[in-house]
C-alpha positions as CSV (number, residue, x, y, z in Angstrom):
1,M,76.7,25.0,-74.5
2,V,76.3,21.3,-75.4
3,A,73.3,19.6,-73.8
4,I,74.0,16.4,-72.0
5,P,71.8,13.6,-73.3
6,G,68.9,12.8,-71.0
7,T,68.9,16.2,-69.4
8,E,66.9,18.1,-72.0
9,S,63.5,19.2,-70.7
10,P,60.7,17.4,-72.5
11,R,58.7,19.4,-75.0
12,P,55.2,20.5,-74.0
13,I,52.5,18.1,-75.2
14,W,51.0,20.8,-77.4
15,Q,54.2,20.9,-79.4
16,R,54.4,17.1,-79.7
17,L,50.8,16.9,-81.0
18,A,50.2,20.2,-82.9
19,L,53.4,20.4,-85.0
20,P,52.9,16.9,-86.6
21,L,49.3,17.9,-87.3
22,V,50.4,21.0,-89.1
23,G,52.9,19.1,-91.2
24,F,50.3,16.5,-92.1
25,A,47.7,19.1,-93.0
26,C,50.2,21.1,-95.1
27,G,51.0,17.9,-97.0
28,L,47.3,17.3,-97.7
29,A,46.9,20.9,-98.8
30,A,49.8,20.7,-101.2
31,A,48.6,17.4,-102.7
32,G,45.1,18.8,-103.1
33,L,46.4,22.0,-104.8
34,L,48.3,19.8,-107.4
35,V,45.1,17.9,-108.1
36,V,43.1,21.0,-108.4
37,G,45.7,22.6,-110.7
38,D,45.7,19.7,-113.1
39,G,41.9,19.8,-113.2
40,G,41.9,23.5,-113.8
41,R,44.2,23.2,-116.8
42,A,41.9,20.6,-118.3
43,G,38.9,22.9,-118.1
44,Q,39.4,26.5,-117.0
45,A,35.9,27.6,-117.9
46,Q,34.4,25.1,-115.4
47,A,33.2,26.2,-111.9
48,P,35.4,25.5,-108.9
49,S,35.2,21.8,-108.0
50,P,34.3,20.7,-104.4
51,E,37.9,19.5,-104.0
52,A,39.1,23.1,-104.6
53,A,36.7,24.5,-102.1
54,L,37.8,21.9,-99.6
55,Q,41.5,22.7,-100.1
56,E,40.8,26.4,-99.7
57,T,39.0,25.7,-96.4
58,L,41.9,23.5,-95.2
59,L,44.4,26.2,-96.0
60,N,42.5,28.7,-94.1
61,R,42.3,26.4,-91.1
62,I,46.0,25.8,-91.3
63,G,46.7,29.5,-91.2
64,Q,44.5,30.0,-88.2
65,L,46.2,27.1,-86.4
66,E,49.6,28.5,-87.1
67,A,48.6,31.9,-85.8
68,R,47.2,30.4,-82.6
69,L,50.3,28.2,-82.0
70,T,52.5,31.3,-82.5
71,S,50.4,33.2,-79.9
72,L,50.6,30.3,-77.5
73,Q,54.4,30.2,-77.9
74,R,54.5,33.9,-76.9
75,D,52.3,33.3,-73.9
76,L,54.5,30.4,-72.7
77,A,57.7,32.4,-73.2
78,R,56.4,34.9,-70.7
79,Q,56.2,32.3,-67.9
80,P,59.1,31.5,-65.7
81,A,61.2,28.6,-67.1
82,N,61.1,26.7,-63.8
83,Q,57.3,27.1,-63.2
84,T,56.5,23.5,-64.2
85,A,59.3,22.0,-62.1
86,Q,58.3,24.1,-59.1
87,G,54.7,22.9,-59.5
88,D,55.8,19.3,-59.5
89,R,57.9,19.9,-56.4
90,F,54.9,21.5,-54.7
91,V,52.7,18.5,-55.5
92,A,55.4,16.1,-54.1
93,A,55.6,18.2,-50.9
94,A,51.8,18.1,-50.5
95,L,51.8,14.3,-50.9
96,L,54.5,14.0,-48.3
97,L,52.4,16.2,-46.0
98,Q,49.3,14.1,-46.6
99,A,51.3,11.0,-45.6
100,S,52.6,12.6,-42.5
101,I,49.1,13.8,-41.4
102,A,48.0,10.2,-41.4
103,T,50.3,9.5,-38.5
104,P,50.0,11.0,-34.9
105,R,53.4,12.7,-35.0
106,P,53.8,16.5,-35.7
107,W,54.2,17.5,-39.3
108,L,55.7,21.0,-39.0
109,R,58.8,20.4,-41.2
110,E,56.6,18.8,-44.0
111,Y,54.3,21.8,-43.9
112,Q,57.1,24.3,-44.0
113,A,58.6,22.5,-47.0
114,M,55.3,22.7,-48.9
115,A,54.6,26.3,-47.9
116,E,58.0,27.4,-49.3
117,L,57.0,26.1,-52.7
118,A,53.5,27.4,-52.7
119,T,52.0,30.3,-54.5
120,P,49.2,32.4,-52.9
121,A,46.7,30.7,-55.3
122,A,48.0,27.2,-54.4
123,L,47.8,27.7,-50.6
124,P,45.2,30.2,-49.6
125,P,45.4,31.7,-46.1
126,A,42.4,29.7,-44.9
127,L,43.9,26.4,-45.8
128,A,47.4,27.4,-44.5
129,E,45.9,28.3,-41.1
130,V,44.1,25.0,-40.7
131,L,47.3,23.0,-41.5
132,L,49.6,25.1,-39.4
133,S,47.4,25.2,-36.4
134,H,48.0,21.5,-35.7
135,A,51.4,21.0,-37.4
136,G,53.4,21.4,-34.2
137,R,51.6,18.8,-32.1
138,G,49.9,16.5,-34.6
139,L,46.5,14.8,-34.1
140,P,45.2,11.4,-33.1
141,T,44.8,8.9,-35.9
142,E,41.5,7.5,-36.8
143,A,42.5,4.2,-35.1
144,E,43.3,6.1,-31.9
145,L,40.0,8.0,-32.1
146,R,38.2,4.7,-32.5
147,E,39.9,3.3,-29.4
148,R,39.2,6.4,-27.4
149,F,35.5,6.3,-28.3
150,A,35.4,2.6,-27.3
151,A,36.8,3.6,-23.9
152,L,34.1,6.4,-23.6
153,A,31.2,4.1,-24.6
154,P,30.5,2.5,-21.1
155,Q,30.3,6.0,-19.5
156,L,28.0,7.2,-22.3
157,L,25.7,4.2,-21.8
158,A,25.6,4.7,-18.1
159,R,24.7,8.3,-18.4
160,A,22.3,7.9,-21.4
161,P,18.7,9.0,-20.5
162,R,16.2,6.2,-20.1
163,Q,12.9,6.0,-21.8
164,G,9.5,5.8,-20.0
165,D,8.6,6.8,-16.5
166,A,10.3,5.7,-13.3
167,L,8.4,2.4,-13.2
168,D,9.5,1.5,-16.7
169,Q,13.1,2.4,-16.0
170,T,13.0,0.2,-12.8
171,L,11.6,-2.7,-14.7
172,S,14.2,-2.3,-17.4
173,L,17.0,-2.4,-14.9
174,V,15.5,-5.5,-13.2
175,R,15.2,-7.2,-16.6
176,G,18.7,-6.3,-17.5
177,A,20.0,-7.7,-14.3
178,A,18.0,-10.9,-14.8
179,A,19.3,-11.2,-18.4
180,G,22.9,-10.9,-17.1
181,I,22.5,-14.2,-15.2
182,G,20.5,-15.9,-18.0
183,L,17.0,-15.7,-16.3
184,A,15.4,-13.3,-18.9
185,A,15.8,-11.9,-22.3
186,P,17.7,-8.6,-22.4
187,P,15.6,-5.5,-22.8
188,P,15.5,-3.8,-26.2
189,P,18.1,-1.0,-26.5
190,T,17.0,2.6,-26.1
191,D,17.3,5.2,-28.8
192,Q,20.5,6.6,-27.2
193,E,22.1,3.2,-26.9
194,Q,21.4,2.5,-30.6
195,A,22.9,5.9,-31.5
196,I,26.0,5.2,-29.4
197,A,26.4,1.8,-31.1
198,G,25.9,3.6,-34.5
199,V,28.9,5.9,-33.8
200,A,31.1,2.9,-33.0
201,Y,29.9,1.2,-36.2
202,Q,30.8,4.2,-38.3
203,L,34.3,4.3,-36.7
204,R,34.8,0.6,-37.5
205,R,33.9,1.3,-41.1
206,G,36.5,4.1,-41.3
207,N,33.8,6.8,-41.8
208,L,35.0,9.4,-39.4
209,A,32.8,12.2,-40.8
210,A,29.6,10.1,-40.2
211,A,30.8,9.1,-36.7
212,V,31.3,12.8,-35.8
213,A,27.9,13.7,-37.1
214,D,26.2,10.9,-35.2
215,A,28.1,11.7,-32.0
216,A,27.2,15.4,-32.2
217,A,23.5,14.3,-32.4
218,L,23.6,12.4,-29.1
219,D,21.6,13.7,-26.1
220,A,22.8,17.0,-24.6
221,S,23.6,15.3,-21.3
222,L,26.3,13.2,-23.1
223,Q,28.0,16.1,-24.9
224,P,30.3,17.1,-22.0
225,L,31.8,13.5,-22.1
226,L,32.2,13.8,-25.8
227,A,33.6,17.4,-26.0
228,G,37.3,16.4,-26.1
229,W,36.8,13.5,-28.5
230,L,34.7,15.6,-30.8
231,A,37.3,18.4,-30.9
232,Q,40.1,16.1,-31.9
233,A,37.9,14.3,-34.5
234,R,36.8,17.5,-36.1
235,A,40.3,18.8,-36.2
236,R,41.5,15.7,-38.0
237,L,38.6,16.0,-40.5
238,A,39.5,19.7,-41.1
239,V,43.2,19.0,-41.6
240,E,42.5,16.1,-44.0
241,Q,40.1,18.2,-46.0
242,A,42.6,21.1,-46.2
243,V,45.4,19.0,-47.6
244,Q,43.1,17.3,-50.0
245,E,41.8,20.7,-51.2
246,T,45.5,21.8,-51.6
247,L,46.2,18.8,-53.8
248,L,43.1,19.3,-55.9
249,R,44.1,22.9,-56.5
250,A,47.6,21.8,-57.5
251,L,46.4,19.0,-59.8
252,A,43.6,21.0,-61.5
253,R,44.1,21.4,-65.2
254,P,45.2,25.0,-66.1
255,N,42.9,26.9,-68.4
256,L,43.9,27.1,-72.0
257,P,44.8,30.5,-73.4
258,P,41.7,32.2,-75.0
259,N,43.3,32.1,-78.5
260,L,43.6,28.3,-78.5
261,P,40.2,26.4,-78.3
262,P,40.1,22.8,-76.9
263,T,40.7,19.9,-79.2
264,G,37.8,19.4,-81.6
265,A,36.3,22.9,-81.1
266,P,35.7,25.0,-84.2
267,G,37.9,28.0,-84.7
């Protein structure tokens, strides 16, 4: 069958690098042997020169490299021919899923397309369960979560516990009312008010994980108001982490066969 130009699959990178190296090394070995042969004829009684020892070592290294390349060819021949292409398609599907998760719409079709291309090692059941559990409905975006917390903030501030005894709390309320009409300086914020402001600050920075941690640390009396928001925010964090872990698994460099050491390692 005649191959159509432009459709040939590219040779693996080890072939493009290793074969020229073997040819270059063989040329050096042949040239060295000629030099050593001339020197040997000039004085056969002399001890082997350093050049001869170097050429012998080089020839041994070439033989070892050829044996390792042959073994690597056998290992690669056992793999399915379309394994690399399927891996590239899986990465593309995972990237498409990641883009879809950033929106509030469902991503069931994108997940199914990725799952069909996945191997058990590429998509473990734990990651698949996290992604599939929210694929049918989607999740609020980080911008929507920021807006929802801003709507909750007044209720949280109103319910936040006050510091001090009843007299201190009364004086703080009077001072706040006077500050509202410009008759006094506003009272300093309480610890809970500062914590609520800290959650809003982390959301404005785009640090959802820190905002969730700070919100979960608010007073127990505020947690019922935050339960729904925290559930949605934690679900988004879990989904984003799951698709990121899936991509990292797919993009991780595969281990070299045991009979081929990394570049620069001694044989």
